[in-house]
N, C-alpha and C positions, 0 to 999 in steps of 0.2 A: 034190082037195085040193092046196089052196094055199100057197103058204108067200113071205109078205111080207118083204120086204128093203128098209131104208129108209137110207140113206147120209145123215149132216148135214155140213156143209159148214163148215169156221171161220170165223168173219164176222171182217172187219176193223175193229178198235175205232174210232168216230169221234171225232176228236179238234177240243173247240171253241176257236178262236183266243183268243188273250189281250186281253183290252180296254187298249186302250192308257191309260196314266195321263196324261192330258191337263189340264196345272195350270190354277188357276183366278187370276187374275191381280185384286188389288185394283181401285177403281176409280183412275182419273186423277189427276196433281197438280191443285189447283185453287188460287186466291189469295185471300187473307180481305183486304177492304180496311174504313174506316173512313168514312163515307160522311158522319153530322153525329154531335153529341155536345153535350148542355146538362147541366144538373146534375141531373135525374132523370131523363133518356132517350140511348139511343146505339141508332143504328140501322148495320146492318154489311151490305154486299155480299159476296159472293163468286162467281169464274164458274166455268161448270158443270165438274162434273169427270165425265169420259171414258171409261168404260169400255172397255177393251181388247175385253172378249169380251162386248161390247155387249148386257151386264146392265143393267139398270134403275138407276139412283142413287138413293137419298133420303139426307137428311140426318139426325143426329142434335147436337143444339144444347147443348152446358152451359155453365154461369155457375157459376165458380169451384169446375167439377169436380161442380157439382148439373144432372140431364138440367132440362132447360127444356122441351124438344119433340123427339118421335121420327118418324121416316121421314117428317120434313119437305121437300115437295115443290120450295118458292119459293126462289131465290136471295138473299133478302132479309130481315133481321128484325131487329124492331126489339124493344129491351128498356125497359122501362117501370117504373115506381117505385124509380127507383135512389137513392143516395146522395148528395148531392154531395159534391165532392174523396174522392171513394173510389175507390182501383183495383179493378178488375176483370180477368179473365182468362176468355175463352170460348174455347171447346174445340167445332172444327164437325168430324164425323166423317162423312166421305163411304160408306157403306154399299150394298153391291151386294147382289143377291137371294143370294148365299149366304156373306152374312157377310162378304164381304173388304170392312176398312177400309183407309182413308186418313184422317189426322187434321192439321188445321190450326190453330192455335192464334195469338190475337191479346190484345195487352192493351191496355187503356186506364183512364184515371183521368177520371171525370167534374168538370166545372166547378162553379165556385163560384155559387150562386143566386144573382142579382140579382135585387131588386124595380129593374121598369124598366116605364114607359109613359109615355105622351102624355094630358094631360087637358086640355080645351079646357071654361074659365072664362069663363064671362059677366058683360059688366059689368052688367046689368040689361037692364031693358025699354027697347029703344030704338025710337022712333020717327022717320020719316023722317029727315031729313040729320042727324050728329050728330057727337060727335070723340070720343075715348077715345084716352088714353097712360098707360101702365103705367111705372110707376118702381119701386122698390127694394124688395128683397125682407127679410125677417128671418126668423128661428127664432123661434116664439110662444113666451113665457115659460111657458104653460101646455100646450106641445106642438102638432105643426103651424108654419104656416107664416101671416105676414102681410105683403099685399102693398099696397102704395098706389101711388095716381096720383091723375090728374086727369080728369074729363069730363060731357060735357054730352049729354044722352040725346034729343035731340029738338032740331026747331025751332032747328038752326044755322044762321048764325051769331050769332042774335039770344038764343037761352036764354042763362040763367048758367048757367056751370060751376063744378061742386062739386069738393072732394078728396074721396077713398073710400080706406075702407080695408076689405078682405077676407081674410078667415080661413078658411086652407082646410089639412084635416086630413094626413097625411103620405100619401096617396094622391090629394090633390088635391081631394077632395072639397069644396064649398064651405061654411064652419061658421056665418059669416054674413057681412054686407056692413053698413058704416054708411055715410051721405056729410055733409060740413060744408062750410057757408057756405064761401064762398073769396072770396078779393079780387085783383084783377090780371092778369096774361094766364098760360095755359098754361106750364107750367115743370117740370124736372127734379124729383119727390117721391121725399124719402128718410126711412127711419125708422132708429130706432135703439132699442134696449130701455132702457127706464127705468122701475126698481122693479116698481109692480102694474101699468105698462103698456106705453105707447110715449110719446116724442114724433115728431112727423112736421113736415116744411117745405115749402113748395111755395110759390116767386114770394117773397111779402113775408110770409107766412101762417106762423106758427109754433103748434103746437096738440099740447096733450096727451089722451092718452086711457087708459081702462084696459083690462082685458084682455078685455072684452067689445066692447071698442069704441066706447062712449060718450064723448062729450066731455066732458071736465073743465073747462078752461078753453082759450081762444086769443086769442091775442098778436099784433100785426103789430109786423114790423121796425122798429128804431129811427129810419129814416129813409124819408119817404113812398114815395121809388123806388128804396127798397133792394131787393135780390133774393136773397133768400137762396139757397146753391145745397149746406151741405152742415152735417152737425152732429154731434156727439158730446157724451157729457157724463161728467162728471170723479166719481170715489169719492163726493165729500160732496154730489153731487147737482145741481151745477151743468152749463148747458147753454151750450157752445161752439156758434157759427154764424158760420159764413160767407158770401161772397158778392160784392158789388160794390155800389156807390153811384156819382151824379154826382159827377165832380170837384168840388171846391168852392174850386180853384186856377187861375189862367189856365194853358192848358196843357194842363191835368188835365184829360181828358176822362172817363175809368172808374178810379177808383180799390178797390182790394181793401179788404174791409171783417172786422173778427174782431167778433164780440159774447158777452159773457157775461151769461145769467141767471141769477135763482135757481130754487128749483123749482115755485114758482109762477107764472114765465117772467117778473116784473118785471128790468129791467135792470139790470143791475151795474156792467157798462164796455163802451166801445166804443172801436173801433181803426180806424185808416182809415191802409194804404198807398201810396203813389206815388212809384215810382222812373222813370216814363216816361210817355207819354201815355196808356196804359191797362192798367191790370191789373184780375186777377181772380182770386178762389179758387174753389176747385171743394169740393176736397175736404179733410177733419180727420179727425185723430186723436191720441189721447192715449198717449204712452210710458210705459211702469211707473215711470220717473223724476219724472214727472209735469211732461213737457214737450210740449210739441204740437208736430205735424210736420204741413204745409198744403202743399196742393199748387194750383198756382194756372198762369196763363201771363202773362206780358209781354210787351211790346213794346220791351224793352231787351233785347236790339239789334233782336230782329224777329221778335216773335209766336213766341217760342220756350217750353217747357215751364220751369215754376218752381218751387223747394220752397224753402219758408223753415219753418227749426227758430223756436220763440218759446218763451219762459217763460209759465207762467200768467197773469200780468199782461197778454201781449202785448210783450213786449220781444223784440226781436227778438236772436238766438241769432246764427245766419248765415242766408246765401240763397246758392242757386246757378241758374242756369240752363242749360238743356241746349239746343244747337242744335237743329232738326228743318229741313227743307227749304221747308216751308212752313208755316202757321200753323197752331200748336197748339192741339190741344181735348182737354186734359185732360179724365179722368173717375172716374179711381178710385185713391188709394192704401193701401197694407197697409206692417205693420213684420212682418217675417218674426222667426221663431222663432228666427235668427241675431243679428238687431238688425238686419238692414240694411233697404233700404226701395225698394218695386218699384210703379211706377206705370204706367197703361194710358191709352192714350187713342186719338187721330187725328192726323195732319197732315195739313190738307189743299191740297188745289193746284187750277189752275183743271180739272186732269185728272179732280180727285176725291178720293175720303178716301184715306189708307194707314197701316196697321195701327202702331202703336206700342207697346213696352214696353219696359219700362226697371231696370236695377236699380242701387240707389247704396249708397253705406255709410252708417255713424252719422254723418260728419260731409260727406255731400253729395258726396264723390266715385263719379267714376263707376264701375261695376264692367263693367258691358257694356250695349249698348242694342239690340234687335229692331228694324228695319226695312228693309222691304223695297218695290221699285216695284210688284211683279204683288200684291200682298195690297191689296185695297181694303177691307177690314175696317174700321169703327167699334169700337174697343176700349171698354168700357163696365164691366168688372165682370173682377176680380183677386182671387184666391185661393191660400192658399199649401196646399198636399195634405200628408198624413201623413206620404208620403217625403220630404217638404222640399221637392216640386217645385211648379211652377206652374200653376195652372190657369185661363185666360184665355178671356170670351166676348164676343159683338158682335153685330153684323150684317153681312157680306160684300155690300157695295154692289154692285148690276148696275142696266143702264139703267131697268129698270122693275118693279125689284124687289129682295129682300135674303133672302141665306140665312142661316139662324141659325148663326151659327161657334161651335166652341169648340176651343182649344188646348192643347194641353201644353206645358210645356216643364221642363227641368229646369234646379237653383238657378242653372244656368252661362249660361243662355240660351240652350242647343240646343233647337231644336223636337223634340219627340217623338213627337205625331201630332196630326192635326186631323181634326175632323169639320164636315160641312157638309149643312145639310138647308133645304130648299127646297120651298115648291108654289109652283106655275102663276099669276103675274101674283100674287104675295103680298110682302109687305115683313114680316119674321119678323126682329126685333131682341131678342137677349139680353139681359136687363138685370140682373139678377143671378144669380152663380155662388154656391152653398154647399154644399161636402163634407159629405156624409152619413155617417153612422156607417158604414157596410156596406163605403164604401170607393169608392162610386160619387158622382154628384152631383146637386143637383138643383136647376132651371133655372126662373126666370118671364121668357117672351116674348112682348114685343109683333108680336100679328097684325094687319095691317090691308091694306085694297087700296084702291088708287087710286078705284075705285068698286064698290060693293058690290051684288051683283044682291036682289031681293026678298026671295030668303031666306037670306041670307048676313047676319052681323056682324061688327065687331070683334072680336076676344076675346083672354084671356091665355092663353097656352100655358103649360103646366105641364110640362116635361122632365124623366123621374128616369129617368138613365143607369146605366151600368157601370163600371167604372173606366176603358173604351174608351171614353167619350163613346156608348156606344150603347143605345138606348132601346128601340129593338124586338124 
């Protein structure tokens, strides 16, 4: 008989060591920046968020608290289809694998929408050597714009020169083109709105066309050698034309002229003005009190700018001359909303042209003049903006080219900004600037080269810009 006896040993309990509580840190700091913004898009960039625990990081992007994209891996994002002039709040949330977050915020406002473009308008079918010159542009009576000039489309210099009118729509597309027989040599062509059409001048030609560009009548200036430089129309339909003619007395080589025509182009009045050996009128406007303000140049005392106020019958009320360092080439005068006169042009010296802009009061007394030696711009057109500032265009003259030039000045003559546009070995002369309803500008420019290649032609450039003169 066996007796089995067992013994049990007390066991020591196994204690599991506690797991240390290691905190998870959120992703590191990062910086958001606005790379670009327009009226309907905005592109944001941000630096990379580094997670201190080496977790992967992605980004959730919110626009005005609405989630736009989740778990995004890139470091830039472009918002599209935004509204113009609207404020937005963007939140970029860096998120690690354990849903820890770091949030950064940026605010921005979209820009105003601007219609901007460069449209290149052809003169017509050009064959061989040719001549083209762009003149003035006006708002069309039925929408769009009408541009005038003169050209010879082939067989230069033996072919006949014709005057043209081109109608474009608001974005520069050609609507119609008409050409008119021409007498005399090339000149600056001007156009003004007139009832159901337009009055156009060039050299000694004065013509009326209807809204479709069809010729209504054509007249020659009063004297065979008279040149018409500027035109305007009065409330009763009378047409006033200014320019120059050969002097009629000894010692007077050129005299300034003022002619008045009725609505059918019949001459009603002819006046001439001579105070030295040479005078010339370039531009004319009619004031609200039915007085004429005329811009010209005189050799008394020394090839200076000349402003003359006349009654409607041509009687001189006052005249003022304004000294410039070289020979004065006046181009355009306007009447401002405050009743002052502003004119532009350039002063020419042996070293070239120099930009000139001046404001005078209603009595012709100088308020300010802008002239600098380092600006070889031929000022051609000036207009008043909606904020009573001045916008001026012309061509910045270089040795073998010219840049399209736009300047903005405040009403005290301080230059606010300037914009220059160039193309290689190309002459670009802005001829007219017209403020548009959106606060920008539309400009017609003469584009030409000394020599065009077989695939090139002279063209009319139409610039539509924003309020800063940018068209791109």
